[in-house]
C-alpha positions as CSV (number, residue, x, y, z in Angstrom):
1,X,36.2,-0.9,59.0
2,X,32.9,-1.0,57.1
3,X,29.3,-2.6,59.0
4,X,28.8,-6.1,57.8
5,X,25.3,-5.3,57.0
6,X,26.1,-2.4,54.5
7,X,26.9,-3.7,51.4
8,X,30.0,-2.8,49.3
9,X,30.5,0.4,47.9
10,X,31.0,-1.3,43.7
11,X,27.7,-3.3,44.7
12,X,25.6,-0.4,45.5
13,X,26.9,1.3,42.6
14,X,25.8,-1.9,40.1
15,X,22.6,-1.6,41.9
16,X,22.2,2.1,41.4
17,X,22.6,1.2,37.2
18,X,19.9,1.2,35.6
19,X,20.1,-0.7,32.1
20,X,20.6,1.1,29.1
21,X,17.5,0.8,26.7
22,X,18.9,0.3,23.0
23,X,15.1,0.1,21.7
24,X,16.2,3.4,19.3
25,X,18.8,1.3,17.9
26,X,15.8,-0.7,15.9
27,X,14.5,2.3,15.0
28,X,17.5,3.4,13.4
29,X,17.5,-0.3,11.4
30,X,14.9,1.2,9.1
31,X,17.4,3.4,7.4
32,X,19.8,0.5,6.5
33,X,16.2,-1.1,5.3
34,X,15.5,1.8,3.3
35,X,18.8,1.8,1.5
36,X,18.5,-1.5,0.7
37,X,15.1,-0.6,-0.8
38,X,16.5,1.9,-2.4
39,X,19.2,-0.4,-4.2
40,X,17.0,-2.9,-5.7
41,X,14.3,0.2,-7.3
42,X,16.7,2.2,-8.5
43,X,19.6,0.3,-10.1
44,X,19.2,0.0,-13.9
45,X,16.1,3.2,-13.6
46,X,16.9,3.7,-17.4
47,X,16.2,-0.1,-18.3
48,X,15.4,-0.2,-21.8
49,X,17.8,2.5,-23.2
50,X,14.3,4.9,-24.0
51,X,13.0,2.4,-26.3
52,X,9.6,2.5,-23.8
53,X,9.3,-1.1,-23.9
54,X,6.1,-1.1,-21.3
55,X,3.0,-0.7,-22.9
56,X,1.2,1.0,-20.2
57,X,4.1,3.3,-19.4
58,X,4.4,4.6,-22.9
59,X,0.8,5.8,-22.7
60,X,1.8,7.7,-19.7
61,X,4.7,9.4,-21.0
62,X,2.5,10.5,-24.4
63,X,0.1,11.9,-21.9
64,X,2.5,13.3,-19.6
65,X,4.5,14.3,-22.8
66,X,1.4,16.4,-24.0
67,X,-0.5,18.1,-20.4
68,X,1.3,21.4,-19.2
69,X,0.9,23.0,-16.1
70,X,-2.2,25.0,-15.9
71,X,-2.3,29.2,-15.4
72,X,-4.5,29.6,-12.8
73,X,-6.3,27.8,-10.1
74,X,-9.7,28.4,-12.1
75,X,-8.2,26.7,-15.5
76,X,-7.3,23.9,-13.1
77,X,-10.9,22.9,-12.4
78,X,-12.3,24.1,-15.9
79,X,-12.4,20.5,-17.0
80,X,-13.1,21.1,-20.6
81,X,-10.0,23.8,-21.2
82,X,-8.0,22.6,-18.7
83,X,-4.2,22.2,-20.1
84,X,-4.1,19.2,-17.3
85,X,-6.6,17.2,-18.6
86,X,-5.7,14.7,-20.9
87,X,-8.9,14.4,-22.8
88,X,-8.1,17.8,-24.1
89,X,-4.6,16.7,-25.5
90,X,-6.2,13.9,-27.5
91,X,-6.4,11.0,-24.7
92,X,-10.2,10.8,-24.4
93,X,-10.2,7.2,-22.7
94,X,-8.1,7.9,-19.3
95,X,-9.0,5.6,-17.0
96,X,-6.1,6.4,-14.5
97,X,-5.5,8.4,-11.4
98,X,-4.6,12.2,-12.1
99,X,-3.0,12.7,-9.3
100,X,0.2,10.9,-10.3
101,X,0.7,12.2,-13.5
102,X,0.4,15.7,-11.7
103,X,3.3,14.9,-9.4
104,X,5.1,13.7,-12.3
105,X,4.5,16.7,-14.9
106,X,5.4,19.4,-12.2
107,X,8.5,17.6,-10.7
108,X,9.2,17.4,-14.5
109,X,9.0,21.1,-14.9
110,X,11.0,21.6,-11.8
111,X,13.7,19.3,-13.1
112,X,13.8,20.2,-16.7
113,X,12.7,16.7,-18.0
114,X,9.3,16.8,-19.8
115,X,10.2,15.3,-22.8
116,X,9.4,12.3,-24.4
117,X,12.5,10.4,-23.7
118,X,12.9,12.2,-20.5
119,X,9.8,12.4,-18.6
120,X,9.3,9.0,-17.9
121,X,12.2,8.4,-16.2
122,X,11.1,11.1,-13.5
123,X,8.0,8.8,-13.2
124,X,10.1,5.9,-12.8
125,X,12.2,7.7,-9.8
126,X,8.7,9.0,-8.6
127,X,7.4,5.4,-8.4
128,X,10.0,4.1,-6.2
129,X,9.9,6.9,-3.8
130,X,6.9,6.6,-2.9
131,X,7.6,2.4,-2.8
132,X,10.5,3.4,-0.4
133,X,7.6,5.1,1.2
134,X,5.4,2.6,1.6
135,X,8.2,0.5,3.0
136,X,8.6,3.1,5.9
137,X,4.6,2.4,5.9
138,X,4.9,-1.4,6.7
139,X,7.2,-0.6,9.8
140,X,5.1,2.0,11.6
141,X,1.9,-0.5,11.0
142,X,4.2,-3.6,12.4
143,X,5.3,-1.4,15.4
144,X,2.1,0.0,16.3
145,X,-0.1,-2.9,15.4
146,X,1.5,-5.3,17.4
147,X,3.9,-3.1,20.0
148,X,7.3,-4.5,17.9
149,X,9.8,-2.6,16.4
150,X,11.7,-5.8,15.5
151,X,8.3,-7.2,13.8
152,X,8.1,-3.8,12.0
153,X,11.4,-4.1,10.7
154,X,11.4,-7.9,9.8
155,X,7.9,-6.9,7.6
156,X,9.8,-3.8,6.0
157,X,13.1,-5.8,5.3
158,X,10.4,-8.4,3.6
159,X,8.7,-5.6,1.8
160,X,12.1,-4.0,0.7
161,X,13.2,-7.2,-1.1
162,X,9.4,-8.1,-2.5
163,X,10.2,-8.8,-6.3
164,X,6.9,-7.6,-7.9
165,X,7.4,-4.2,-5.6
166,X,11.0,-3.6,-7.1
167,X,9.6,-4.4,-10.6
168,X,7.1,-2.0,-10.6
169,X,9.2,0.2,-9.1
170,X,11.1,0.6,-12.7
171,X,8.3,1.9,-14.4
172,X,6.2,4.7,-14.4
173,X,2.8,3.8,-13.7
174,X,0.6,5.1,-10.8
175,X,0.2,1.9,-9.0
176,X,3.2,2.6,-6.0
177,X,1.4,6.0,-5.6
178,X,-1.8,4.4,-5.0
179,X,-0.2,1.7,-2.6
180,X,1.5,4.8,-0.6
181,X,-1.8,6.5,0.3
182,X,-3.6,3.4,0.9
183,X,-1.3,2.1,3.4
184,X,-1.1,5.7,4.7
185,X,-5.0,5.7,5.0
186,X,-4.2,1.9,6.8
187,X,-2.0,3.1,9.0
188,X,-4.5,5.9,10.0
189,X,-7.0,3.3,10.5
190,X,-4.5,1.0,13.1
191,X,-3.9,4.0,15.1
192,X,-8.0,4.5,15.5
193,X,-8.9,0.8,16.1
194,X,-5.2,0.5,18.7
195,X,-6.3,4.2,20.8
196,X,-6.8,3.2,24.4
197,X,-10.6,3.9,25.4
198,X,-10.8,6.6,27.7
199,X,-13.2,6.9,30.8
200,X,-15.6,9.6,30.5
201,X,-17.9,11.7,32.6
202,X,-21.2,11.8,30.2
203,X,-22.7,15.6,30.9
204,X,-26.2,15.8,31.8
205,X,-28.2,18.2,30.6
206,X,-29.8,19.3,33.7
207,X,-30.8,18.0,37.0
208,X,-34.9,16.1,36.9
209,X,-37.2,18.4,38.8
210,X,-38.4,17.1,41.8
211,X,-42.4,15.3,41.8
212,X,-41.9,14.3,38.2
213,X,-40.6,11.4,36.5
214,X,-37.2,10.9,36.0
215,X,-36.0,9.3,32.2
216,X,-32.8,7.9,31.5
217,X,-30.4,10.9,31.9
218,X,-29.8,12.8,27.7
219,X,-26.4,13.1,27.0
220,X,-25.9,17.0,26.2
221,X,-25.4,17.5,22.6
222,X,-23.0,19.7,23.3
223,X,-20.2,17.4,23.3
224,X,-20.7,16.5,19.6
225,X,-18.7,20.1,19.1
226,X,-16.3,19.6,21.7
227,X,-15.1,16.1,22.6
228,X,-12.2,14.9,19.7
229,X,-12.4,11.3,20.3
230,X,-9.4,11.1,17.4
231,X,-11.3,13.1,15.1
232,X,-8.0,13.8,14.0
233,X,-6.8,10.5,13.0
234,X,-10.6,10.0,11.3
235,X,-10.0,13.1,9.2
236,X,-6.2,12.0,8.2
237,X,-7.8,8.3,7.0
238,X,-10.4,10.6,4.7
239,X,-7.8,12.9,3.3
240,X,-5.4,10.0,2.5
241,X,-8.5,7.4,1.1
242,X,-9.1,10.7,-1.2
243,X,-5.3,10.8,-2.2
244,X,-5.6,7.3,-2.8
245,X,-8.7,7.2,-4.7
246,X,-7.4,10.2,-6.9
247,X,-4.5,7.4,-7.8
248,X,-6.3,4.5,-8.5
249,X,-10.0,4.6,-8.7
250,X,-10.5,0.9,-8.0
251,X,-8.6,1.6,-4.7
252,X,-12.3,2.5,-3.6
253,X,-12.5,-0.8,-1.2
254,X,-10.1,0.8,1.3
255,X,-13.1,2.9,2.6
256,X,-14.5,0.0,4.4
257,X,-11.3,-0.4,6.3
258,X,-12.4,3.0,8.6
259,X,-15.8,1.7,10.2
260,X,-13.9,-2.0,10.5
261,X,-11.4,0.1,12.9
262,X,-14.1,2.1,14.5
263,X,-15.8,-1.0,15.3
264,X,-12.9,-2.5,16.8
265,X,-12.4,0.3,18.7
266,X,-15.7,0.7,19.8
267,X,-16.1,-3.3,21.4
268,X,-12.7,-2.1,23.5
269,X,-15.6,0.3,25.3
270,X,-17.4,0.0,28.6
271,X,-21.0,0.3,28.3
272,X,-21.3,3.6,29.8
273,X,-18.6,5.0,27.2
274,X,-20.5,3.2,24.1
275,X,-23.2,5.2,25.2
276,X,-21.2,8.8,25.1
277,X,-18.7,7.9,22.3
278,X,-21.5,6.4,19.8
279,X,-22.7,9.2,18.4
280,X,-18.8,10.7,18.3
281,X,-17.9,7.9,16.1
282,X,-20.6,8.6,13.7
283,X,-19.5,11.7,13.1
284,X,-16.3,11.6,12.7
285,X,-17.0,8.7,10.1
286,X,-19.0,11.6,8.4
287,X,-16.2,14.3,8.6
288,X,-13.8,11.7,7.4
289,X,-16.3,10.9,4.1
290,X,-16.9,14.6,3.5
291,X,-13.1,14.9,3.5
292,X,-12.6,12.1,1.2
293,X,-14.8,13.4,-1.4
294,X,-13.1,16.8,-1.0
295,X,-9.6,15.4,-1.6
296,X,-10.6,13.6,-4.4
297,X,-12.4,16.7,-6.2
298,X,-8.9,18.6,-5.5
299,X,-6.8,15.7,-6.9
300,X,-9.3,13.8,-9.6
301,X,-10.8,17.5,-10.6
302,X,-11.6,15.9,-14.5
303,X,-13.9,13.3,-12.7
304,X,-16.4,16.2,-12.4
305,X,-17.8,18.8,-15.3
306,X,-16.6,21.7,-13.2
307,X,-15.6,24.8,-14.5
308,X,-15.2,25.6,-10.8
309,X,-14.6,23.2,-7.7
310,X,-18.3,23.4,-7.0
311,X,-19.0,22.5,-9.9
312,X,-19.1,18.8,-8.8
313,X,-21.6,17.4,-11.5
314,X,-20.0,13.9,-12.7
315,X,-18.3,14.0,-15.9
316,X,-20.1,11.1,-18.4
317,X,-17.2,11.0,-20.3
318,X,-15.2,9.9,-17.2
319,X,-17.8,7.1,-16.3
320,X,-18.2,6.1,-19.8
321,X,-14.6,5.4,-20.0
322,X,-14.5,3.8,-16.5
323,X,-17.8,1.5,-18.0
324,X,-15.5,0.4,-21.2
325,X,-12.7,-0.4,-19.2
326,X,-15.0,-2.5,-16.8
327,X,-16.2,-4.5,-20.0
328,X,-12.9,-5.3,-21.0
329,X,-11.5,-6.1,-17.5
330,X,-15.1,-8.9,-17.4
331,X,-13.9,-10.3,-20.2
332,X,-17.5,-9.3,-22.5
333,X,-15.4,-8.0,-25.6
334,X,-12.7,-9.2,-27.2
335,X,-9.7,-7.3,-27.7
336,X,-6.3,-8.6,-28.5
337,X,-4.5,-7.8,-25.4
338,X,-6.8,-9.8,-22.9
339,X,-6.9,-13.0,-24.8
340,X,-4.1,-13.7,-22.9
341,X,-6.4,-14.3,-19.8
342,X,-9.1,-16.8,-22.0
343,X,-9.1,-20.2,-19.4
344,X,-6.8,-19.2,-16.6
345,X,-7.3,-21.4,-13.1
346,X,-8.4,-19.6,-10.4
347,X,-5.4,-20.4,-9.0
348,X,-3.5,-18.5,-11.8
349,X,-2.8,-15.2,-9.5
350,X,-2.0,-16.9,-6.3
351,X,0.7,-19.1,-8.6
352,X,2.1,-16.0,-9.9
353,X,2.3,-14.2,-6.5
354,X,4.0,-16.9,-4.6
355,X,6.4,-18.2,-7.7
356,X,7.3,-15.1,-8.9
357,X,6.1,-11.7,-7.2
358,X,7.5,-12.9,-3.4
359,X,9.5,-16.1,-4.2
360,X,9.0,-19.7,-3.4
361,X,10.1,-18.7,0.7
362,X,8.4,-15.6,1.5
363,X,5.2,-16.3,-1.0
364,X,4.6,-19.9,0.9
365,X,5.5,-18.1,4.6
366,X,2.6,-15.6,3.5
367,X,0.1,-18.0,2.7
368,X,1.6,-20.2,5.6
369,X,0.5,-16.8,8.3
370,X,-2.7,-15.8,6.1
371,X,-4.2,-19.1,7.2
372,X,-3.2,-19.4,10.5
373,X,-3.8,-15.6,11.1
374,X,-7.5,-16.6,10.0
375,X,-7.8,-19.3,11.8
376,X,-7.0,-17.2,14.9
377,X,-9.9,-14.4,13.9
378,X,-12.4,-17.6,13.6
379,X,-10.6,-18.8,17.7
380,X,-11.7,-15.2,18.6
381,X,-8.2,-13.0,18.4
382,X,-9.9,-10.9,15.8
383,X,-9.4,-7.3,17.2
384,X,-5.7,-6.7,16.0
385,X,-5.3,-8.8,12.9
386,X,-9.4,-8.4,11.2
387,X,-8.0,-4.6,9.3
388,X,-4.9,-6.1,7.4
389,X,-6.3,-9.7,7.4
390,X,-9.7,-8.8,6.2
391,X,-7.2,-6.0,3.0
392,X,-5.8,-9.5,2.3
393,X,-8.2,-11.3,1.7
394,X,-10.3,-9.0,0.0
395,X,-7.9,-8.4,-2.7
396,X,-7.0,-12.3,-3.0
397,X,-10.5,-13.2,-3.5
398,X,-11.3,-10.6,-5.7
399,X,-8.6,-10.8,-8.3
400,X,-8.4,-14.2,-8.4
401,X,-12.1,-14.3,-9.9
402,X,-11.4,-11.8,-11.9
403,X,-11.1,-11.8,-15.3
404,X,-7.7,-10.0,-16.0
405,X,-5.9,-11.3,-13.1
406,X,-2.3,-9.3,-14.0
407,X,0.1,-9.5,-10.9
408,X,0.3,-5.8,-10.7
409,X,-3.4,-5.6,-9.8
410,X,-2.4,-7.8,-6.5
411,X,-0.1,-5.1,-5.6
412,X,-2.2,-3.7,-2.7
413,X,-1.5,-7.1,-1.1
414,X,2.3,-7.3,-1.4
415,X,2.6,-4.9,1.6
416,X,0.3,-6.4,4.1
417,X,1.7,-10.5,3.2
418,X,5.1,-9.0,4.4
419,X,3.5,-8.3,7.4
420,X,1.5,-11.2,7.9
421,X,4.7,-13.1,7.3
422,X,6.6,-11.4,10.2
423,X,3.8,-11.9,12.3
424,X,3.7,-15.4,11.8
425,X,8.0,-15.9,12.4
426,X,7.0,-13.9,15.7
427,X,4.1,-15.3,16.7
428,X,6.0,-18.8,16.4
429,X,8.9,-17.7,18.6
430,X,6.1,-16.3,21.3
431,X,4.6,-19.9,21.3
432,X,7.6,-21.6,22.2
433,X,8.0,-19.7,25.3
434,X,7.6,-22.8,28.0
435,X,7.5,-25.1,25.2
436,X,10.7,-27.4,25.8
437,X,11.4,-31.0,25.1
438,X,13.8,-32.8,26.6
439,X,16.3,-34.9,24.3
440,X,18.8,-37.0,26.0
441,X,21.3,-34.0,27.8
442,X,19.8,-30.9,25.8
443,X,16.8,-29.2,26.1
444,X,15.4,-28.1,22.7
445,X,12.8,-25.3,22.0
446,X,11.6,-27.2,18.5
447,X,8.9,-23.7,18.2
448,X,11.5,-21.7,18.3
449,X,14.0,-23.2,16.5
450,X,11.6,-23.4,13.7
451,X,10.7,-19.8,13.8
452,X,14.4,-18.9,13.4
453,X,14.8,-21.3,10.8
454,X,11.8,-20.0,9.1
455,X,13.3,-16.7,9.3
456,X,16.8,-17.3,7.9
457,X,15.7,-19.2,5.0
458,X,12.9,-16.5,3.8
459,X,15.3,-13.8,4.7
460,X,18.3,-15.6,2.6
461,X,15.7,-17.0,-0.1
462,X,13.9,-13.8,-0.6
463,X,17.1,-11.9,-0.9
464,X,18.8,-14.5,-3.1
465,X,15.2,-14.4,-5.4
466,X,15.4,-10.3,-5.5
467,X,19.2,-10.6,-6.9
468,X,18.4,-13.2,-9.4
469,X,15.2,-11.5,-10.7
470,X,17.0,-8.2,-11.4
471,X,20.5,-9.6,-13.0
472,X,18.4,-12.1,-15.4
473,X,16.0,-9.3,-16.2
474,X,19.1,-6.9,-16.8
475,X,20.6,-9.7,-18.9
476,X,17.9,-10.5,-20.8
477,X,17.2,-6.7,-21.9
478,X,20.3,-6.5,-22.9
479,X,19.8,-9.4,-25.4
480,X,16.2,-7.6,-26.7
481,X,18.1,-3.8,-27.0
482,X,20.6,-5.3,-28.9
483,X,18.3,-7.0,-31.5
484,X,16.3,-3.8,-31.5
485,X,19.1,-1.8,-32.6
486,X,20.5,-3.8,-35.1
487,X,16.8,-3.6,-37.0
488,X,17.5,0.2,-37.5
489,X,20.9,-0.1,-38.5
490,X,20.8,-3.0,-41.1
491,X,17.2,-2.6,-42.4
492,X,17.2,1.1,-42.3
493,X,14.5,1.5,-45.5
494,X,12.4,-0.5,-43.4
495,X,13.2,0.2,-39.9
496,X,10.1,2.2,-39.0
497,X,7.7,-1.1,-39.8
498,X,10.4,-3.5,-38.9
499,X,10.5,-1.5,-35.4
500,X,6.8,-1.6,-34.7
501,X,5.9,-5.0,-35.6
502,X,8.9,-6.2,-33.5
503,X,7.7,-4.2,-30.3
504,X,4.0,-5.0,-30.9
505,X,5.3,-8.8,-30.7
506,X,7.3,-7.9,-27.9
507,X,4.8,-6.3,-26.0
508,X,2.5,-9.5,-26.3
509,X,5.1,-11.2,-25.0
510,X,5.8,-9.7,-22.1
511,X,2.2,-9.2,-21.3
512,X,1.9,-12.8,-21.5
513,X,5.1,-13.2,-19.1
514,X,3.4,-10.8,-16.5
515,X,6.0,-8.4,-16.5
């Protein structure tokens, strides 16, 4: 007979069982999100049937089919003679980054697709693949920054269905490659600012001699060589920033996020630790800067004169091309394709972002979250949000006041807005804890109801918008392609002339529609 004070065997067994943690299932869910993203990005990849309807893509296709792999490392850095330099193949006005075209060209060599009617498809697949990588980074940033896998997954799902990201993934341009390296660098910055402060024992050079006035103890200079202090993360940021800059030079503002992240980490240190780590942080920033320059030198080699790696004199031809592009971008000169930006309101970029790039549901939620997060920064809750919010604010403001307000130039803030949107939903849910209002016989937590409603509406609306955008684009393109084919078959003697006229008119129309 059992003792009454002894719990039954089955109760003891239940108490001894540990709860099964299924957090790993949330991490595996990113695979399903990537499959959704891949479907949208790789469906209809040859959407123009090799008619090369996108003007920027067509230019890059011509460049890709003209350049060729180098025979040696010395030739690679020989700006005047390198076969990879677009300037040496007749394209003297080349202002894009060279890292993306190197990647595409060498993949084309490996797969045997280097011709004019095939290399652009390699570029489109590369563009889509890098955007899938950006989706993974969105998940990692959300998980690291807010310590919540579910928030990261929701943000990644938003990014997987963001229409502009899907659209750009169907083009062979440098934007998705630059965006990937930019968000990889942002993730490194987040890791720096989220690092746990460590208690340090300040090393002293020597004991003060008796009967001598004692000054404040001096820090041993040797610790600059033996202490890590997150040096690997700073180095990683520098390398990734250099690769982003070698993909698209206009991403330069990304560099400011590193000192911001360092400042956030520094603000969490104790007074004793600050005196010890201030010099280490400055050292790390300098190392990151040097590594960024070296990486840019390697992957954008023709921004320098060469002929060897140490020939780092700036290529004035490259500078002249950037200056010419800047003049065009500011509207200081009249070129036919820039006339569309005349008399555009300052809200033009935001209108396109909300209506077309993200869709109304995700676009409005993103703007609401952006304003709410900004308010929390003002109220003192800034340490977690400053990097993502600051990056979003910079891109939004600069591209809204720029003369050229193309939707594509806002691409760097799309993943950030997806993160902010997911944060807004989870913050509403978090604020609903304990906020219950009694109405008749029911207890309703309106804030959590609002959070769930916002999530459902945004996910459903974004999914519908992504599906509709893709299907409508495909159906309209079929009409365009049939029309172009008609001109070629029915007016054969004039086909070349009419084709050029038709394509020019089509490109102007597509530019006006922000394709």
